[in-house]
All heavy atoms as TSV, in Angstrom:
chain	resi	resn	atom	element	x	y	z
A	1	MET	N	N	0.854	-1.174	0.000
A	1	MET	CA	C	0.000	0.000	0.000
A	1	MET	C	C	0.898	1.235	0.000
A	1	MET	O	O	1.903	1.287	0.677
A	1	MET	CB	C	-0.912	-0.005	1.219
A	1	MET	CG	C	-1.881	1.156	1.222
A	1	MET	SD	S	-3.055	1.113	2.589
A	1	MET	CE	C	-4.133	-0.154	1.999
A	2	LEU	N	N	0.501	2.235	-0.752
A	2	LEU	CA	C	1.286	3.449	-0.900
A	2	LEU	C	C	0.440	4.645	-0.494
A	2	LEU	O	O	-0.713	4.755	-0.895
A	2	LEU	CB	C	1.720	3.574	-2.367
A	2	LEU	CG	C	2.531	4.767	-2.764
A	2	LEU	CD1	C	3.912	4.701	-2.127
A	2	LEU	CD2	C	2.684	4.774	-4.281
A	3	HIS	N	N	1.002	5.527	0.305
A	3	HIS	CA	C	0.273	6.704	0.744
A	3	HIS	C	C	0.828	8.007	0.184
A	3	HIS	O	O	0.223	9.043	0.355
A	3	HIS	CB	C	0.256	6.769	2.277
A	3	HIS	CG	C	-0.545	5.660	2.874
A	3	HIS	ND1	N	0.046	4.528	3.364
A	3	HIS	CD2	C	-1.871	5.499	3.029
A	3	HIS	CE1	C	-0.899	3.718	3.813
A	3	HIS	NE2	N	-2.064	4.271	3.619
A	4	ASP	N	N	1.962	7.953	-0.474
A	4	ASP	CA	C	2.551	9.142	-1.080
A	4	ASP	C	C	2.007	9.265	-2.501
A	4	ASP	O	O	2.430	8.551	-3.415
A	4	ASP	CB	C	4.076	9.018	-1.084
A	4	ASP	CG	C	4.775	10.232	-1.670
A	4	ASP	OD1	O	4.139	11.024	-2.392
A	4	ASP	OD2	O	5.976	10.392	-1.406
A	5	LEU	N	N	1.061	10.164	-2.695
A	5	LEU	CA	C	0.401	10.274	-3.988
A	5	LEU	C	C	1.378	10.659	-5.090
A	5	LEU	O	O	1.250	10.177	-6.223
A	5	LEU	CB	C	-0.741	11.283	-3.904
A	5	LEU	CG	C	-1.837	10.960	-2.884
A	5	LEU	CD1	C	-2.918	12.028	-2.911
A	5	LEU	CD2	C	-2.415	9.587	-3.112
A	6	ASN	N	N	2.350	11.501	-4.791
A	6	ASN	CA	C	3.319	11.881	-5.805
A	6	ASN	C	C	4.203	10.710	-6.216
A	6	ASN	O	O	4.595	10.591	-7.374
A	6	ASN	CB	C	4.169	13.069	-5.340
A	6	ASN	CG	C	3.363	14.342	-5.338
A	6	ASN	OD1	O	2.575	14.594	-6.245
A	6	ASN	ND2	N	3.531	15.149	-4.312
A	7	HIS	N	N	4.505	9.835	-5.293
A	7	HIS	CA	C	5.287	8.643	-5.613
A	7	HIS	C	C	4.498	7.738	-6.560
A	7	HIS	O	O	5.068	7.089	-7.439
A	7	HIS	CB	C	5.679	7.914	-4.336
A	7	HIS	CG	C	6.725	6.880	-4.513
A	7	HIS	ND1	N	7.998	7.173	-4.958
A	7	HIS	CD2	C	6.682	5.549	-4.325
A	7	HIS	CE1	C	8.696	6.051	-5.027
A	7	HIS	NE2	N	7.920	5.059	-4.649
A	8	ALA	N	N	3.193	7.721	-6.409
A	8	ALA	CA	C	2.347	6.902	-7.277
A	8	ALA	C	C	2.487	7.305	-8.737
A	8	ALA	O	O	2.457	6.449	-9.629
A	8	ALA	CB	C	0.889	7.008	-6.838
A	9	PHE	N	N	2.660	8.602	-9.009
A	9	PHE	CA	C	2.857	9.045	-10.396
A	9	PHE	C	C	4.118	8.416	-11.000
A	9	PHE	O	O	4.181	8.167	-12.192
A	9	PHE	CB	C	3.002	10.568	-10.470
A	9	PHE	CG	C	1.706	11.320	-10.371
A	9	PHE	CD1	C	1.502	12.220	-9.332
A	9	PHE	CD2	C	0.698	11.163	-11.303
A	9	PHE	CE1	C	0.325	12.936	-9.239
A	9	PHE	CE2	C	-0.487	11.867	-11.221
A	9	PHE	CZ	C	-0.677	12.755	-10.184
A	10	ARG	N	N	5.135	8.188	-10.159
A	10	ARG	CA	C	6.414	7.679	-10.659
A	10	ARG	C	C	6.439	6.165	-10.835
A	10	ARG	O	O	7.138	5.667	-11.714
A	10	ARG	CB	C	7.547	8.105	-9.723
A	10	ARG	CG	C	7.793	9.600	-9.719
A	10	ARG	CD	C	9.036	9.976	-8.923
A	10	ARG	NE	N	8.966	9.638	-7.512
A	10	ARG	CZ	C	8.442	10.419	-6.561
A	10	ARG	NH1	N	7.941	11.587	-6.871
A	10	ARG	NH2	N	8.443	10.033	-5.310
A	11	ILE	N	N	5.710	5.420	-9.999
A	11	ILE	CA	C	5.890	3.966	-10.026
A	11	ILE	C	C	4.647	3.163	-10.396
A	11	ILE	O	O	4.763	2.001	-10.736
A	11	ILE	CB	C	6.421	3.451	-8.674
A	11	ILE	CG1	C	5.384	3.625	-7.579
A	11	ILE	CG2	C	7.736	4.098	-8.311
A	11	ILE	CD1	C	5.683	2.824	-6.327
A	12	ALA	N	N	3.470	3.741	-10.327
A	12	ALA	CA	C	2.253	2.949	-10.518
A	12	ALA	C	C	1.665	3.127	-11.913
A	12	ALA	O	O	1.733	4.199	-12.499
A	12	ALA	CB	C	1.211	3.356	-9.473
A	13	ASP	N	N	1.081	2.059	-12.403
A	13	ASP	CA	C	0.327	2.175	-13.644
A	13	ASP	C	C	-1.178	2.077	-13.383
A	13	ASP	O	O	-1.987	2.310	-14.266
A	13	ASP	CB	C	0.775	1.152	-14.680
A	13	ASP	CG	C	0.683	-0.280	-14.184
A	13	ASP	OD1	O	0.199	-0.511	-13.070
A	13	ASP	OD2	O	1.121	-1.181	-14.921
A	14	HIS	N	N	-1.532	1.747	-12.127
A	14	HIS	CA	C	-2.940	1.658	-11.722
A	14	HIS	C	C	-3.018	2.008	-10.233
A	14	HIS	O	O	-2.215	1.513	-9.453
A	14	HIS	CB	C	-3.467	0.239	-11.945
A	14	HIS	CG	C	-4.942	0.111	-11.763
A	14	HIS	ND1	N	-5.823	0.272	-12.800
A	14	HIS	CD2	C	-5.693	-0.139	-10.673
A	14	HIS	CE1	C	-7.051	0.108	-12.351
A	14	HIS	NE2	N	-7.002	-0.142	-11.056
A	15	VAL	N	N	-3.954	2.864	-9.864
A	15	VAL	CA	C	-4.124	3.238	-8.459
A	15	VAL	C	C	-5.593	3.138	-8.063
A	15	VAL	O	O	-6.485	3.199	-8.908
A	15	VAL	CB	C	-3.614	4.674	-8.164
A	15	VAL	CG1	C	-2.132	4.794	-8.411
A	15	VAL	CG2	C	-4.382	5.704	-8.965
A	16	LEU	N	N	-5.805	2.970	-6.765
A	16	LEU	CA	C	-7.139	3.042	-6.167
A	16	LEU	C	C	-7.161	4.247	-5.254
A	16	LEU	O	O	-6.268	4.409	-4.428
A	16	LEU	CB	C	-7.437	1.803	-5.325
A	16	LEU	CG	C	-7.569	0.464	-6.026
A	16	LEU	CD1	C	-7.720	-0.636	-4.991
A	16	LEU	CD2	C	-8.741	0.465	-6.966
A	17	LEU	N	N	-8.165	5.073	-5.375
A	17	LEU	CA	C	-8.364	6.185	-4.450
A	17	LEU	C	C	-9.433	5.730	-3.468
A	17	LEU	O	O	-10.568	5.443	-3.864
A	17	LEU	CB	C	-8.815	7.448	-5.200
A	17	LEU	CG	C	-8.985	8.698	-4.358
A	17	LEU	CD1	C	-7.647	9.148	-3.767
A	17	LEU	CD2	C	-9.590	9.818	-5.195
A	18	LEU	N	N	-9.043	5.613	-2.195
A	18	LEU	CA	C	-9.939	5.115	-1.164
A	18	LEU	C	C	-10.378	6.245	-0.250
A	18	LEU	O	O	-9.580	7.099	0.118
A	18	LEU	CB	C	-9.236	4.045	-0.326
A	18	LEU	CG	C	-8.692	2.844	-1.082
A	18	LEU	CD1	C	-7.883	1.961	-0.142
A	18	LEU	CD2	C	-9.815	2.068	-1.729
A	19	GLY	N	N	-11.627	6.223	0.142
A	19	GLY	CA	C	-12.153	7.196	1.081
A	19	GLY	C	C	-13.227	6.566	1.934
A	19	GLY	O	O	-14.145	5.921	1.407
A	20	GLU	N	N	-13.074	6.685	3.231
A	20	GLU	CA	C	-14.037	6.137	4.182
A	20	GLU	C	C	-14.338	4.664	3.920
A	20	GLU	O	O	-15.487	4.220	3.951
A	20	GLU	CB	C	-15.315	6.966	4.189
A	20	GLU	CG	C	-15.063	8.400	4.652
A	20	GLU	CD	C	-16.329	9.219	4.789
A	20	GLU	OE1	O	-17.446	8.649	4.685
A	20	GLU	OE2	O	-16.196	10.422	5.005
A	21	GLY	N	N	-13.273	3.903	3.623
A	21	GLY	CA	C	-13.413	2.466	3.477
A	21	GLY	C	C	-13.978	1.990	2.156
A	21	GLY	O	O	-14.310	0.812	2.018
A	22	ARG	N	N	-14.091	2.870	1.173
A	22	ARG	CA	C	-14.613	2.418	-0.116
A	22	ARG	C	C	-13.780	2.987	-1.257
A	22	ARG	O	O	-13.092	3.985	-1.104
A	22	ARG	CB	C	-16.083	2.789	-0.280
A	22	ARG	CG	C	-16.367	4.253	-0.268
A	22	ARG	CD	C	-17.898	4.513	-0.283
A	22	ARG	NE	N	-18.164	5.923	-0.277
A	22	ARG	CZ	C	-18.326	6.667	-1.359
A	22	ARG	NH1	N	-18.268	6.115	-2.546
A	22	ARG	NH2	N	-18.559	7.953	-1.270
A	23	VAL	N	N	-13.869	2.333	-2.385
A	23	VAL	CA	C	-13.144	2.780	-3.572
A	23	VAL	C	C	-13.888	3.961	-4.188
A	23	VAL	O	O	-15.062	3.863	-4.534
A	23	VAL	CB	C	-13.004	1.642	-4.603
A	23	VAL	CG1	C	-12.348	2.146	-5.881
A	23	VAL	CG2	C	-12.214	0.477	-4.019
A	24	ILE	N	N	-13.195	5.079	-4.298
A	24	ILE	CA	C	-13.768	6.286	-4.905
A	24	ILE	C	C	-13.500	6.294	-6.408
A	24	ILE	O	O	-14.368	6.643	-7.205
A	24	ILE	CB	C	-13.169	7.557	-4.266
A	24	ILE	CG1	C	-13.351	7.548	-2.745
A	24	ILE	CG2	C	-13.722	8.816	-4.905
A	24	ILE	CD1	C	-14.786	7.524	-2.281
A	25	ALA	N	N	-12.288	5.925	-6.801
A	25	ALA	CA	C	-11.911	5.894	-8.208
A	25	ALA	C	C	-10.745	4.941	-8.373
A	25	ALA	O	O	-10.014	4.667	-7.426
A	25	ALA	CB	C	-11.521	7.286	-8.689
A	26	GLN	N	N	-10.585	4.432	-9.589
A	26	GLN	CA	C	-9.432	3.594	-9.896
A	26	GLN	C	C	-9.072	3.758	-11.354
A	26	GLN	O	O	-9.917	4.090	-12.176
A	26	GLN	CB	C	-9.692	2.143	-9.549
A	26	GLN	CG	C	-10.822	1.489	-10.317
A	26	GLN	CD	C	-10.985	0.034	-9.928
A	26	GLN	OE1	O	-10.015	-0.724	-9.866
A	26	GLN	NE2	N	-12.208	-0.369	-9.670
A	27	GLY	N	N	-7.780	3.567	-11.633
A	27	GLY	CA	C	-7.302	3.689	-12.994
A	27	GLY	C	C	-5.886	4.223	-13.017
A	27	GLY	O	O	-5.153	4.118	-12.035
A	28	GLU	N	N	-5.502	4.819	-14.145
A	28	GLU	CA	C	-4.172	5.397	-14.277
A	28	GLU	C	C	-4.030	6.570	-13.318
A	28	GLU	O	O	-4.990	7.320	-13.113
A	28	GLU	CB	C	-3.933	5.857	-15.705
A	28	GLU	CG	C	-3.900	4.734	-16.705
A	28	GLU	CD	C	-3.646	5.232	-18.115
A	28	GLU	OE1	O	-3.400	6.437	-18.304
A	28	GLU	OE2	O	-3.698	4.388	-19.021
A	29	PRO	N	N	-2.839	6.763	-12.724
A	29	PRO	CA	C	-2.653	7.845	-11.760
A	29	PRO	C	C	-3.096	9.218	-12.269
A	29	PRO	O	O	-3.758	9.962	-11.542
A	29	PRO	CB	C	-1.153	7.816	-11.476
A	29	PRO	CG	C	-0.765	6.399	-11.701
A	29	PRO	CD	C	-1.621	5.944	-12.853
A	30	ALA	N	N	-2.796	9.549	-13.509
A	30	ALA	CA	C	-3.160	10.866	-14.033
A	30	ALA	C	C	-4.671	11.065	-14.099
A	30	ALA	O	O	-5.170	12.183	-13.961
A	30	ALA	CB	C	-2.544	11.076	-15.412
A	31	ALA	N	N	-5.413	9.979	-14.276
A	31	ALA	CA	C	-6.873	10.077	-14.351
A	31	ALA	C	C	-7.532	10.084	-12.974
A	31	ALA	O	O	-8.607	10.655	-12.792
A	31	ALA	CB	C	-7.422	8.919	-15.184
A	32	VAL	N	N	-6.886	9.449	-11.992
A	32	VAL	CA	C	-7.480	9.295	-10.658
A	32	VAL	C	C	-7.020	10.379	-9.689
A	32	VAL	O	O	-7.815	10.883	-8.890
A	32	VAL	CB	C	-7.153	7.894	-10.096
A	32	VAL	CG1	C	-7.597	7.766	-8.652
A	32	VAL	CG2	C	-7.789	6.814	-10.962
A	33	LEU	N	N	-5.759	10.740	-9.738
A	33	LEU	CA	C	-5.203	11.687	-8.769
A	33	LEU	C	C	-5.366	13.118	-9.287
A	33	LEU	O	O	-4.401	13.814	-9.585
A	33	LEU	CB	C	-3.742	11.343	-8.484
A	33	LEU	CG	C	-3.523	9.932	-7.932
A	33	LEU	CD1	C	-2.044	9.661	-7.752
A	33	LEU	CD2	C	-4.290	9.723	-6.643
A	34	THR	N	N	-6.601	13.541	-9.368
A	34	THR	CA	C	-6.915	14.884	-9.852
A	34	THR	C	C	-7.234	15.797	-8.678
A	34	THR	O	O	-7.699	15.328	-7.627
A	34	THR	CB	C	-8.124	14.864	-10.800
A	34	THR	OG1	O	-9.294	14.479	-10.058
A	34	THR	CG2	C	-7.909	13.896	-11.963
A	35	PRO	N	N	-7.016	17.082	-8.833
A	35	PRO	CA	C	-7.358	18.012	-7.749
A	35	PRO	C	C	-8.818	17.902	-7.309
A	35	PRO	O	O	-9.107	17.943	-6.114
A	35	PRO	CB	C	-7.048	19.381	-8.357
A	35	PRO	CG	C	-5.927	19.097	-9.310
A	35	PRO	CD	C	-6.291	17.763	-9.925
A	36	ASP	N	N	-9.731	17.729	-8.245
A	36	ASP	CA	C	-11.149	17.630	-7.881
A	36	ASP	C	C	-11.441	16.389	-7.043
A	36	ASP	O	O	-12.166	16.463	-6.047
A	36	ASP	CB	C	-12.028	17.629	-9.129
A	36	ASP	CG	C	-12.093	18.983	-9.811
A	36	ASP	OD1	O	-11.798	20.013	-9.156
A	36	ASP	OD2	O	-12.451	19.016	-11.002
A	37	LEU	N	N	-10.888	15.241	-7.438
A	37	LEU	CA	C	-11.128	14.022	-6.663
A	37	LEU	C	C	-10.443	14.063	-5.305
A	37	LEU	O	O	-11.010	13.592	-4.313
A	37	LEU	CB	C	-10.657	12.789	-7.440
A	37	LEU	CG	C	-11.622	12.257	-8.486
A	37	LEU	CD1	C	-10.996	11.119	-9.275
A	37	LEU	CD2	C	-12.918	11.792	-7.840
A	38	ILE	N	N	-9.252	14.628	-5.226
A	38	ILE	CA	C	-8.552	14.740	-3.940
A	38	ILE	C	C	-9.355	15.637	-2.997
A	38	ILE	O	O	-9.551	15.323	-1.824
A	38	ILE	CB	C	-7.121	15.291	-4.125
A	38	ILE	CG1	C	-6.293	14.373	-5.025
A	38	ILE	CG2	C	-6.442	15.538	-2.782
A	38	ILE	CD1	C	-6.071	12.989	-4.498
A	39	ARG	N	N	-9.853	16.758	-3.507
A	39	ARG	CA	C	-10.657	17.676	-2.684
A	39	ARG	C	C	-11.953	17.005	-2.225
A	39	ARG	O	O	-12.317	17.064	-1.055
A	39	ARG	CB	C	-10.990	18.954	-3.451
A	39	ARG	CG	C	-11.755	19.959	-2.610
A	39	ARG	CD	C	-12.100	21.275	-3.302
A	39	ARG	NE	N	-11.398	21.549	-4.522
A	39	ARG	CZ	C	-11.939	21.427	-5.752
A	39	ARG	NH1	N	-13.186	21.029	-5.901
A	39	ARG	NH2	N	-11.220	21.712	-6.822
A	40	ALA	N	N	-12.646	16.345	-3.142
A	40	ALA	CA	C	-13.911	15.698	-2.801
A	40	ALA	C	C	-13.725	14.552	-1.809
A	40	ALA	O	O	-14.566	14.333	-0.941
A	40	ALA	CB	C	-14.587	15.189	-4.071
A	41	THR	N	N	-12.621	13.828	-1.925
A	41	THR	CA	C	-12.396	12.660	-1.075
A	41	THR	C	C	-11.823	13.019	0.287
A	41	THR	O	O	-12.268	12.495	1.312
A	41	THR	CB	C	-11.440	11.674	-1.786
A	41	THR	OG1	O	-11.995	11.337	-3.060
A	41	THR	CG2	C	-11.244	10.415	-0.953
A	42	TYR	N	N	-10.844	13.922	0.306
A	42	TYR	CA	C	-10.109	14.199	1.544
A	42	TYR	C	C	-10.281	15.616	2.082
A	42	TYR	O	O	-9.769	15.925	3.151
A	42	TYR	CB	C	-8.614	13.921	1.343
A	42	TYR	CG	C	-8.328	12.512	0.914
A	42	TYR	CD1	C	-7.701	12.262	-0.299
A	42	TYR	CD2	C	-8.699	11.425	1.701
A	42	TYR	CE1	C	-7.440	10.958	-0.714
A	42	TYR	CE2	C	-8.444	10.130	1.300
A	42	TYR	CZ	C	-7.819	9.901	0.088
A	42	TYR	OH	O	-7.561	8.622	-0.316
A	43	GLY	N	N	-10.947	16.478	1.335
A	43	GLY	CA	C	-11.122	17.856	1.794
A	43	GLY	C	C	-9.862	18.675	1.750
A	43	GLY	O	O	-9.721	19.648	2.480
A	44	VAL	N	N	-8.920	18.295	0.896
A	44	VAL	CA	C	-7.648	18.988	0.773
A	44	VAL	C	C	-7.566	19.609	-0.621
A	44	VAL	O	O	-7.824	18.938	-1.619
A	44	VAL	CB	C	-6.466	18.010	0.974
A	44	VAL	CG1	C	-5.137	18.705	0.755
A	44	VAL	CG2	C	-6.536	17.384	2.357
A	45	VAL	N	N	-7.184	20.877	-0.676
A	45	VAL	CA	C	-7.056	21.557	-1.952
A	45	VAL	C	C	-5.622	21.418	-2.452
A	45	VAL	O	O	-4.673	21.771	-1.746
A	45	VAL	CB	C	-7.435	23.050	-1.827
A	45	VAL	CG1	C	-7.270	23.761	-3.158
A	45	VAL	CG2	C	-8.864	23.186	-1.316
A	46	VAL	N	N	-5.478	20.847	-3.642
A	46	VAL	CA	C	-4.164	20.677	-4.253
A	46	VAL	C	C	-4.206	21.207	-5.687
A	46	VAL	O	O	-5.266	21.348	-6.278
A	46	VAL	CB	C	-3.711	19.192	-4.279
A	46	VAL	CG1	C	-3.564	18.640	-2.889
A	46	VAL	CG2	C	-4.633	18.336	-5.116
A	47	GLU	N	N	-3.026	21.482	-6.186
A	47	GLU	CA	C	-2.849	21.803	-7.599
A	47	GLU	C	C	-1.936	20.752	-8.189
A	47	GLU	O	O	-1.035	20.261	-7.512
A	47	GLU	CB	C	-2.212	23.174	-7.777
A	47	GLU	CG	C	-3.095	24.320	-7.350
A	47	GLU	CD	C	-2.422	25.666	-7.579
A	47	GLU	OE1	O	-1.568	25.776	-8.481
A	47	GLU	OE2	O	-2.754	26.581	-6.830
A	48	ARG	N	N	-2.184	20.386	-9.421
A	48	ARG	CA	C	-1.278	19.456	-10.093
A	48	ARG	C	C	-0.408	20.263	-11.043
A	48	ARG	O	O	-0.916	20.950	-11.927
A	48	ARG	CB	C	-2.032	18.369	-10.851
A	48	ARG	CG	C	-1.093	17.325	-11.391
A	48	ARG	CD	C	-1.757	16.036	-11.759
A	48	ARG	NE	N	-2.705	16.189	-12.837
A	48	ARG	CZ	C	-3.489	15.211	-13.278
A	48	ARG	NH1	N	-3.456	14.037	-12.705
A	48	ARG	NH2	N	-4.320	15.416	-14.262
A	49	VAL	N	N	0.887	20.205	-10.827
A	49	VAL	CA	C	1.847	20.904	-11.677
A	49	VAL	C	C	2.757	19.864	-12.325
A	49	VAL	O	O	2.828	18.722	-11.875
A	49	VAL	CB	C	2.674	21.941	-10.880
A	49	VAL	CG1	C	1.781	23.020	-10.292
A	49	VAL	CG2	C	3.463	21.275	-9.772
A	50	VAL	N	N	3.446	20.272	-13.350
A	50	VAL	CA	C	4.370	19.374	-14.047
A	50	VAL	C	C	5.780	19.919	-13.857
A	50	VAL	O	O	6.038	21.100	-14.090
A	50	VAL	CB	C	4.008	19.281	-15.544
A	50	VAL	CG1	C	4.992	18.384	-16.273
A	50	VAL	CG2	C	2.589	18.765	-15.717
A	51	THR	N	N	6.681	19.043	-13.430
A	51	THR	CA	C	8.070	19.438	-13.204
A	51	THR	C	C	8.782	19.621	-14.545
A	51	THR	O	O	8.261	19.244	-15.602
A	51	THR	CB	C	8.817	18.382	-12.377
A	51	THR	OG1	O	8.903	17.185	-13.153
A	51	THR	CG2	C	8.128	18.117	-11.048
A	52	ALA	N	N	9.991	20.150	-14.495
A	52	ALA	CA	C	10.786	20.352	-15.708
A	52	ALA	C	C	11.053	19.037	-16.435
A	52	ALA	O	O	11.194	19.017	-17.651
A	52	ALA	CB	C	12.102	21.036	-15.353
A	53	SER	N	N	11.068	17.940	-15.686
A	53	SER	CA	C	11.295	16.630	-16.308
A	53	SER	C	C	10.017	16.016	-16.859
A	53	SER	O	O	10.038	14.910	-17.393
A	53	SER	CB	C	11.929	15.675	-15.294
A	53	SER	OG	O	11.015	15.406	-14.241
A	54	GLY	N	N	8.890	16.734	-16.699
A	54	GLY	CA	C	7.618	16.249	-17.226
A	54	GLY	C	C	6.811	15.413	-16.259
A	54	GLY	O	O	5.774	14.864	-16.612
A	55	GLN	N	N	7.266	15.313	-15.012
A	55	GLN	CA	C	6.593	14.506	-13.999
A	55	GLN	C	C	5.483	15.310	-13.322
A	55	GLN	O	O	5.732	16.399	-12.821
A	55	GLN	CB	C	7.611	14.061	-12.945
A	55	GLN	CG	C	7.080	13.093	-11.928
A	55	GLN	CD	C	6.769	11.744	-12.547
A	55	GLN	OE1	O	7.537	11.210	-13.331
A	55	GLN	NE2	N	5.640	11.201	-12.199
A	56	PRO	N	N	4.239	14.788	-13.275
A	56	PRO	CA	C	3.200	15.489	-12.532
A	56	PRO	C	C	3.453	15.398	-11.025
A	56	PRO	O	O	3.963	14.388	-10.536
A	56	PRO	CB	C	1.919	14.763	-12.903
A	56	PRO	CG	C	2.331	13.491	-13.512
A	56	PRO	CD	C	3.750	13.589	-13.918
A	57	VAL	N	N	3.106	16.470	-10.306
A	57	VAL	CA	C	3.267	16.534	-8.854
A	57	VAL	C	C	2.053	17.243	-8.271
A	57	VAL	O	O	1.605	18.257	-8.807
A	57	VAL	CB	C	4.558	17.312	-8.473
A	57	VAL	CG1	C	4.685	17.464	-6.977
A	57	VAL	CG2	C	5.784	16.643	-9.043
A	58	LEU	N	N	1.521	16.703	-7.180
A	58	LEU	CA	C	0.433	17.363	-6.460
A	58	LEU	C	C	1.036	18.262	-5.385
A	58	LEU	O	O	1.868	17.806	-4.597
A	58	LEU	CB	C	-0.493	16.335	-5.814
A	58	LEU	CG	C	-1.254	15.449	-6.780
A	58	LEU	CD1	C	-1.960	14.338	-6.023
A	58	LEU	CD2	C	-2.233	16.237	-7.616
A	59	VAL	N	N	0.594	19.508	-5.351
A	59	VAL	CA	C	1.109	20.479	-4.390
A	59	VAL	C	C	-0.072	21.028	-3.596
A	59	VAL	O	O	-1.033	21.536	-4.182
A	59	VAL	CB	C	1.843	21.639	-5.106
A	59	VAL	CG1	C	2.345	22.665	-4.103
A	59	VAL	CG2	C	2.966	21.108	-5.964
A	60	SER	N	N	-0.002	20.920	-2.274
A	60	SER	CA	C	-1.063	21.453	-1.428
A	60	SER	C	C	-1.033	22.982	-1.454
A	60	SER	O	O	0.035	23.593	-1.392
A	60	SER	CB	C	-0.879	20.974	0.012
A	60	SER	OG	O	-1.819	21.607	0.852
A	61	THR	N	N	-2.211	23.568	-1.526
A	61	THR	CA	C	-2.298	25.028	-1.487
A	61	THR	C	C	-2.354	25.528	-0.061
A	61	THR	O	O	-2.318	26.732	0.174
A	61	THR	CB	C	-3.545	25.536	-2.230
A	61	THR	OG1	O	-4.701	25.056	-1.562
A	61	THR	CG2	C	-3.545	25.080	-3.683
A	62	GLY	N	N	-2.469	24.604	0.905
A	62	GLY	CA	C	-2.539	24.982	2.308
A	62	GLY	C	C	-3.946	25.384	2.744
A	62	GLY	O	O	-4.130	25.840	3.861
A	63	ARG	N	N	-4.911	25.208	1.866
A	63	ARG	CA	C	-6.287	25.563	2.197
A	63	ARG	C	C	-7.134	24.304	2.310
A	63	ARG	O	O	-6.933	23.350	1.566
A	63	ARG	CB	C	-6.890	26.449	1.112
A	63	ARG	CG	C	-6.194	27.781	0.970
A	63	ARG	CD	C	-6.801	28.529	-0.172
A	63	ARG	NE	N	-6.541	27.766	-1.405
A	63	ARG	CZ	C	-6.713	28.223	-2.618
A	63	ARG	NH1	N	-7.194	29.417	-2.809
A	63	ARG	NH2	N	-6.446	27.473	-3.677
A	64	ALA	N	N	-8.072	24.341	3.201
A	64	ALA	CA	C	-9.040	23.245	3.309
A	64	ALA	C	C	-10.200	23.539	2.367
A	64	ALA	O	O	-10.536	24.702	2.122
A	64	ALA	CB	C	-9.548	23.122	4.740
A	65	ALA	N	N	-10.778	22.494	1.803
A	65	ALA	CA	C	-11.928	22.671	0.926
A	65	ALA	C	C	-13.126	23.142	1.745
A	65	ALA	O	O	-13.274	22.802	2.912
A	65	ALA	CB	C	-12.245	21.353	0.235
A	66	ARG	N	N	-13.955	23.917	1.130
A	66	ARG	CA	C	-15.172	24.398	1.815
A	66	ARG	C	C	-16.402	23.840	1.183
A	66	ARG	O	O	-16.510	23.526	0.100
A	66	ARG	CB	C	-15.231	25.921	1.743
A	66	ARG	CG	C	-14.121	26.524	2.519
A	66	ARG	CD	C	-14.196	28.011	2.440
A	66	ARG	NE	N	-13.063	28.526	3.181
A	66	ARG	CZ	C	-13.031	29.721	3.684
A	66	ARG	NH1	N	-14.038	30.520	3.558
A	66	ARG	NH2	N	-11.978	30.145	4.331
């Protein structure tokens, strides 16, 4: 089991997004680990940016979803 979402972009070809004991979404990391799904599932606001090497990274904005 992996809890570092950014690490999942580097090593996984399939992920499960779990919330409150159930599967919220599954599939390729880029399709599942979206700012909207992260906010809806965990109440955390993130932005997805792409590094100079082309790697996607989730960055917390420091705000809680309302």
